[in-house]
N, CA, C and O atoms as a GROMACS GRO file, in nm:
protein
  316
    1MET      N    1  -5.592   2.813  -0.267
    1MET     CA    2  -5.550   2.713  -0.170
    1MET      C    3  -5.520   2.582  -0.232
    1MET      O    4  -5.582   2.553  -0.335
    2SER      N    5  -5.441   2.508  -0.188
    2SER     CA    6  -5.404   2.392  -0.246
    2SER      C    7  -5.511   2.281  -0.214
    2SER      O    8  -5.594   2.303  -0.125
    3ASP      N    9  -5.511   2.164  -0.283
    3ASP     CA   10  -5.620   2.067  -0.265
    3ASP      C   11  -5.584   1.993  -0.134
    3ASP      O   12  -5.677   1.944  -0.069
    4ASN      N   13  -5.454   1.982  -0.090
    4ASN     CA   14  -5.413   1.916   0.033
    4ASN      C   15  -5.475   1.981   0.141
    4ASN      O   16  -5.532   1.909   0.223
    5ILE      N   17  -5.475   2.123   0.158
    5ILE     CA   18  -5.515   2.192   0.265
    5ILE      C   19  -5.667   2.187   0.280
    5ILE      O   20  -5.723   2.192   0.390
    6ILE      N   21  -5.731   2.175   0.161
    6ILE     CA   22  -5.884   2.163   0.174
    6ILE      C   23  -5.917   2.027   0.213
    6ILE      O   24  -6.018   2.006   0.281
    7ALA      N   25  -5.838   1.930   0.175
    7ALA     CA   26  -5.874   1.795   0.223
    7ALA      C   27  -5.840   1.773   0.374
    7ALA      O   28  -5.905   1.691   0.438
    8VAL      N   29  -5.745   1.841   0.429
    8VAL     CA   30  -5.717   1.831   0.576
    8VAL      C   31  -5.830   1.910   0.651
    8VAL      O   32  -5.880   1.867   0.755
    9MET      N   33  -5.866   2.024   0.594
    9MET     CA   34  -5.978   2.099   0.665
    9MET      C   35  -6.109   2.016   0.678
    9MET      O   36  -6.174   2.008   0.782
   10ILE      N   37  -6.140   1.955   0.557
   10ILE     CA   38  -6.262   1.867   0.551
   10ILE      C   39  -6.251   1.756   0.651
   10ILE      O   40  -6.343   1.728   0.729
   11GLY      N   41  -6.135   1.691   0.647
   11GLY     CA   42  -6.112   1.573   0.734
   11GLY      C   43  -6.114   1.620   0.892
   11GLY      O   44  -6.169   1.550   0.977
   12VAL      N   45  -6.060   1.723   0.919
   12VAL     CA   46  -6.055   1.769   1.062
   12VAL      C   47  -6.198   1.816   1.106
   12VAL      O   48  -6.239   1.794   1.221
   13SER      N   49  -6.271   1.879   1.016
   13SER     CA   50  -6.412   1.922   1.054
   13SER      C   51  -6.502   1.804   1.060
   13SER      O   52  -6.596   1.803   1.140
   14THR      N   53  -6.476   1.701   0.977
   14THR     CA   54  -6.558   1.578   0.992
   14THR      C   55  -6.529   1.505   1.121
   14THR      O   56  -6.621   1.451   1.183
   15ALA      N   57  -6.401   1.501   1.165
   15ALA     CA   58  -6.361   1.440   1.283
   15ALA      C   59  -6.432   1.511   1.403
   15ALA      O   60  -6.496   1.452   1.489
   16LEU      N   61  -6.413   1.641   1.397
   16LEU     CA   62  -6.485   1.718   1.513
   16LEU      C   63  -6.625   1.700   1.518
   16LEU      O   64  -6.682   1.683   1.626
   17GLY      N   65  -6.684   1.703   1.414
   17GLY     CA   66  -6.834   1.680   1.403
   17GLY      C   67  -6.872   1.545   1.451
   17GLY      O   68  -6.969   1.533   1.525
   18ALA      N   69  -6.802   1.444   1.416
   18ALA     CA   70  -6.829   1.304   1.472
   18ALA      C   71  -6.802   1.302   1.617
   18ALA      O   72  -6.881   1.246   1.693
   19PHE      N   73  -6.690   1.361   1.663
   19PHE     CA   74  -6.667   1.362   1.802
   19PHE      C   75  -6.784   1.433   1.881
   19PHE      O   76  -6.828   1.382   1.985
   20GLY      N   77  -6.833   1.546   1.832
   20GLY     CA   78  -6.938   1.614   1.901
   20GLY      C   79  -7.071   1.522   1.912
   20GLY      O   80  -7.138   1.515   2.015
   21LEU      N   81  -7.098   1.453   1.793
   21LEU     CA   82  -7.214   1.368   1.780
   21LEU      C   83  -7.198   1.255   1.881
   21LEU      O   84  -7.293   1.220   1.951
   22PHE      N   85  -7.083   1.201   1.887
   22PHE     CA   86  -7.056   1.080   1.983
   22PHE      C   87  -7.073   1.127   2.132
   22PHE      O   88  -7.125   1.053   2.216
   23ALA      N   89  -7.028   1.247   2.160
   23ALA     CA   90  -7.028   1.305   2.299
   23ALA      C   91  -7.187   1.322   2.329
   23ALA      O   92  -7.235   1.277   2.433
   24LEU      N   93  -7.263   1.388   2.236
   24LEU     CA   94  -7.403   1.407   2.263
   24LEU      C   95  -7.477   1.270   2.286
   24LEU      O   96  -7.549   1.253   2.385
   25ILE      N   97  -7.456   1.174   2.193
   25ILE     CA   98  -7.520   1.047   2.221
   25ILE      C   99  -7.487   0.981   2.346
   25ILE      O  100  -7.577   0.925   2.409
   26TRP      N  101  -7.355   0.982   2.394
   26TRP     CA  102  -7.317   0.938   2.512
   26TRP      C  103  -7.378   1.020   2.627
   26TRP      O  104  -7.411   0.960   2.729
   27GLY      N  105  -7.393   1.134   2.619
   27GLY     CA  106  -7.452   1.210   2.726
   27GLY      C  107  -7.603   1.180   2.752
   27GLY      O  108  -7.651   1.177   2.865
   28VAL      N  109  -7.669   1.161   2.644
   28VAL     CA  110  -7.819   1.114   2.641
   28VAL      C  111  -7.839   0.982   2.692
   28VAL      O  112  -7.938   0.957   2.761
   29LYS      N  113  -7.739   0.883   2.661
   29LYS     CA  114  -7.761   0.751   2.709
   29LYS      C  115  -7.720   0.739   2.856
   29LYS      O  116  -7.782   0.658   2.924
   30THR      N  117  -7.622   0.811   2.912
   30THR     CA  118  -7.587   0.804   3.037
   30THR      C  119  -7.665   0.886   3.135
   30THR      O  120  -7.640   0.887   3.256
   31GLY      N  121  -7.760   0.955   3.078
   31GLY     CA  122  -7.854   1.043   3.162
   31GLY      C  123  -7.791   1.169   3.207
   31GLY      O  124  -7.834   1.221   3.310
   32GLN      N  125  -7.692   1.227   3.141
   32GLN     CA  126  -7.647   1.360   3.170
   32GLN      C  127  -7.727   1.479   3.164
   32GLN      O  128  -7.694   1.582   3.224
   33PHE      N  129  -7.843   1.467   3.086
   33PHE     CA  130  -7.931   1.575   3.073
   33PHE      C  131  -8.057   1.552   3.155
   33PHE      O  132  -8.149   1.634   3.150
   34ASP      N  133  -8.062   1.446   3.228
   34ASP     CA  134  -8.189   1.419   3.310
   34ASP      C  135  -8.196   1.489   3.441
   34ASP      O  136  -8.100   1.481   3.518
   35ASP      N  137  -8.310   1.562   3.476
   35ASP     CA  138  -8.318   1.625   3.602
   35ASP      C  139  -8.447   1.574   3.678
   35ASP      O  140  -8.556   1.632   3.683
   36VAL      N  141  -8.415   1.459   3.734
   36VAL     CA  142  -8.524   1.391   3.789
   36VAL      C  143  -8.581   1.455   3.911
   36VAL      O  144  -8.702   1.445   3.933
   37GLU      N  145  -8.506   1.516   3.987
   37GLU     CA  146  -8.537   1.572   4.115
   37GLU      C  147  -8.588   1.725   4.107
   37GLU      O  148  -8.611   1.789   4.209
   38LYS      N  149  -8.600   1.772   3.995
   38LYS     CA  150  -8.629   1.910   3.980
   38LYS      C  151  -8.766   1.943   4.044
   38LYS      O  152  -8.780   2.031   4.129
   39PHE      N  153  -8.863   1.868   3.999
   39PHE     CA  154  -9.012   1.892   4.050
   39PHE      C  155  -9.026   1.855   4.188
   39PHE      O  156  -9.101   1.918   4.262
   40LEU      N  157  -8.955   1.752   4.230
   40LEU     CA  158  -8.971   1.711   4.366
   40LEU      C  159  -8.904   1.817   4.468
   40LEU      O  160  -8.962   1.846   4.573
   41ASP      N  161  -8.785   1.872   4.434
   41ASP     CA  162  -8.733   1.972   4.508
   41ASP      C  163  -8.808   2.109   4.512
   41ASP      O  164  -8.811   2.181   4.612
   42GLY      N  165  -8.869   2.137   4.389
   42GLY     CA  166  -8.969   2.245   4.395
   42GLY      C  167  -9.065   2.243   4.494
   42GLY      O  168  -9.080   2.335   4.573
   43ALA      N  169  -9.142   2.120   4.492
   43ALA     CA  170  -9.241   2.106   4.575
   43ALA      C  171  -9.204   2.094   4.726
   43ALA      O  172  -9.280   2.141   4.810
   44LYS      N  173  -9.094   2.036   4.760
   44LYS     CA  174  -9.040   2.018   4.884
   44LYS      C  175  -8.997   2.160   4.952
   44LYS      O  176  -9.026   2.187   5.069
   45PHE      N  177  -8.927   2.243   4.870
   45PHE     CA  178  -8.887   2.360   4.933
   45PHE      C  179  -8.958   2.491   4.912
   45PHE      O  180  -8.919   2.599   4.957
   46ASP      N  181  -9.073   2.473   4.834
   46ASP     CA  182  -9.153   2.581   4.822
   46ASP      C  183  -9.258   2.590   4.941
   46ASP      O  184  -9.319   2.489   4.977
   47GLY      N  185  -9.278   2.708   4.998
   47GLY     CA  186  -9.369   2.732   5.102
   47GLY      C  187  -9.496   2.779   5.063
   47GLY      O  188  -9.520   2.802   4.944
   48GLU      N  189  -9.585   2.797   5.161
   48GLU     CA  190  -9.722   2.843   5.129
   48GLU      C  191  -9.714   2.986   5.067
   48GLU      O  192  -9.786   3.020   4.974
   49GLU      N  193  -9.619   3.071   5.126
   49GLU     CA  194  -9.612   3.207   5.070
   49GLU      C  195  -9.571   3.208   4.927
   49GLU      O  196  -9.622   3.292   4.852
   50GLU      N  197  -9.485   3.124   4.882
   50GLU     CA  198  -9.437   3.124   4.738
   50GLU      C  199  -9.556   3.074   4.662
   50GLU      O  200  -9.576   3.125   4.552
   51LEU      N  201  -9.638   2.978   4.706
   51LEU     CA  202  -9.750   2.943   4.632
   51LEU      C  203  -9.856   3.036   4.613
   51LEU      O  204  -9.917   3.043   4.506
   52GLN      N  205  -9.884   3.115   4.722
   52GLN     CA  206  -9.968   3.224   4.711
   52GLN      C  207  -9.926   3.333   4.613
   52GLN      O  208 -10.010   3.388   4.541
   53ASP      N  209  -9.798   3.363   4.611
   53ASP     CA  210  -9.742   3.452   4.509
   53ASP      C  211  -9.762   3.405   4.366
   53ASP      O  212  -9.788   3.482   4.273
   54ALA      N  213  -9.749   3.278   4.354
   54ALA     CA  214  -9.756   3.213   4.215
   54ALA      C  215  -9.907   3.228   4.176
   54ALA      O  216  -9.935   3.251   4.059
   55ILE      N  217 -10.006   3.216   4.269
   55ILE     CA  218 -10.150   3.210   4.220
   55ILE      C  219 -10.176   3.370   4.196
   55ILE      O  220 -10.250   3.402   4.102
   56MET      N  221 -10.123   3.464   4.272
   56MET     CA  222 -10.150   3.601   4.252
   56MET      C  223 -10.092   3.648   4.120
   56MET      O  224 -10.154   3.730   4.053
   57MET      N  225  -9.972   3.594   4.080
   57MET     CA  226  -9.917   3.639   3.958
   57MET      C  227  -9.994   3.573   3.840
   57MET      O  228 -10.002   3.633   3.732
   58GLU      N  229 -10.049   3.455   3.858
   58GLU     CA  230 -10.131   3.393   3.747
   58GLU      C  231 -10.263   3.463   3.724
   58GLU      O  232 -10.312   3.472   3.611
   59LYS      N  233 -10.320   3.514   3.833
   59LYS     CA  234 -10.435   3.594   3.827
   59LYS      C  235 -10.418   3.727   3.755
   59LYS      O  236 -10.501   3.768   3.674
   60LYS      N  237 -10.303   3.795   3.787
   60LYS     CA  238 -10.263   3.912   3.724
   60LYS      C  239 -10.244   3.896   3.573
   60LYS      O  240 -10.284   3.984   3.496
   61LYS      N  241 -10.183   3.785   3.528
   61LYS     CA  242 -10.166   3.753   3.402
   61LYS      C  243 -10.298   3.733   3.321
   61LYS      O  244 -10.309   3.779   3.208
   62GLU      N  245 -10.397   3.664   3.384
   62GLU     CA  246 -10.521   3.650   3.330
   62GLU      C  247 -10.595   3.782   3.316
   62GLU      O  248 -10.656   3.810   3.212
   63GLU      N  249 -10.589   3.860   3.416
   63GLU     CA  250 -10.661   3.997   3.402
   63GLU      C  251 -10.587   4.082   3.296
   63GLU      O  252 -10.652   4.162   3.228
   64ALA      N  253 -10.457   4.070   3.278
   64ALA     CA  254 -10.393   4.151   3.180
   64ALA      C  255 -10.440   4.108   3.027
   64ALA      O  256 -10.463   4.191   2.939
   65LEU      N  257 -10.452   3.963   3.009
   65LEU     CA  258 -10.492   3.923   2.888
   65LEU      C  259 -10.630   3.965   2.864
   65LEU      O  260 -10.657   4.009   2.753
   66LYS      N  261 -10.725   3.957   2.960
   66LYS     CA  262 -10.867   4.003   2.952
   66LYS      C  263 -10.866   4.148   2.896
   66LYS      O  264 -10.929   4.178   2.795
   67ARG      N  265 -10.785   4.242   2.972
   67ARG     CA  266 -10.791   4.385   2.934
   67ARG      C  267 -10.744   4.394   2.793
   67ARG      O  268 -10.804   4.469   2.716
   68LYS      N  269 -10.636   4.318   2.749
   68LYS     CA  270 -10.589   4.333   2.628
   68LYS      C  271 -10.683   4.301   2.518
   68LYS      O  272 -10.685   4.370   2.416
   69LYS      N  273 -10.762   4.196   2.534
   69LYS     CA  274 -10.861   4.150   2.441
   69LYS      C  275 -10.970   4.245   2.429
   69LYS      O  276 -11.022   4.265   2.319
   70GLU      N  277 -11.015   4.312   2.545
   70GLU     CA  278 -11.122   4.409   2.546
   70GLU      C  279 -11.062   4.538   2.464
   70GLU      O  280 -11.140   4.595   2.387
   71ARG      N  281 -10.944   4.582   2.476
   71ARG     CA  282 -10.880   4.689   2.407
   71ARG      C  283 -10.887   4.658   2.256
   71ARG      O  284 -10.928   4.740   2.173
   72GLU      N  285 -10.848   4.540   2.229
   72GLU     CA  286 -10.851   4.486   2.078
   72GLU      C  287 -10.991   4.480   2.032
   72GLU      O  288 -11.013   4.515   1.916
   73LYS      N  289 -11.096   4.438   2.112
   73LYS     CA  290 -11.218   4.428   2.056
   73LYS      C  291 -11.285   4.573   2.036
   73LYS      O  292 -11.362   4.591   1.942
   74ASN      N  293 -11.257   4.663   2.117
   74ASN     CA  294 -11.310   4.802   2.109
   74ASN      C  295 -11.232   4.893   2.023
   74ASN      O  296 -11.257   5.013   2.014
   75TYR      N  297 -11.138   4.834   1.961
   75TYR     CA  298 -11.050   4.923   1.877
   75TYR      C  299 -11.113   4.959   1.747
   75TYR      O  300 -11.162   4.872   1.675
   76ARG      N  301 -11.114   5.091   1.715
   76ARG     CA  302 -11.171   5.144   1.591
   76ARG      C  303 -11.066   5.226   1.522
   76ARG      O  304 -11.016   5.324   1.578
   77PRO      N  305 -11.033   5.188   1.399
   77PRO     CA  306 -10.924   5.269   1.318
   77PRO      C  307 -10.979   5.411   1.297
   77PRO      O  308 -11.100   5.434   1.296
   78ALA      N  309 -10.887   5.503   1.280
   78ALA     CA  310 -10.919   5.649   1.250
   78ALA      C  311 -10.974   5.655   1.101
   78ALA      O  312 -10.927   5.586   1.010
   79ASP      N  313 -11.071   5.738   1.088
   79ASP     CA  314 -11.123   5.763   0.959
   79ASP      C  315 -11.032   5.833   0.855
   79ASP      O  316 -11.074   5.857   0.742
   0.00000   0.00000   0.00000
């Protein structure tokens, strides 16, 4: 490849990288990534049934972890 082509490729890639960085900084400054209402909407639209399901799933997770720890504690390698 000639030196001119390499110089153009480096220039274009640097310009694209700078544009991407500028767009990211602009998005963060203007609040494009903020989701302020996420938790409020979750609490507002979740009913009692969904909350009971979440509690039940959490209990199942804890029980599964306890069973796993017991199996690991009682593990004996073969002789």
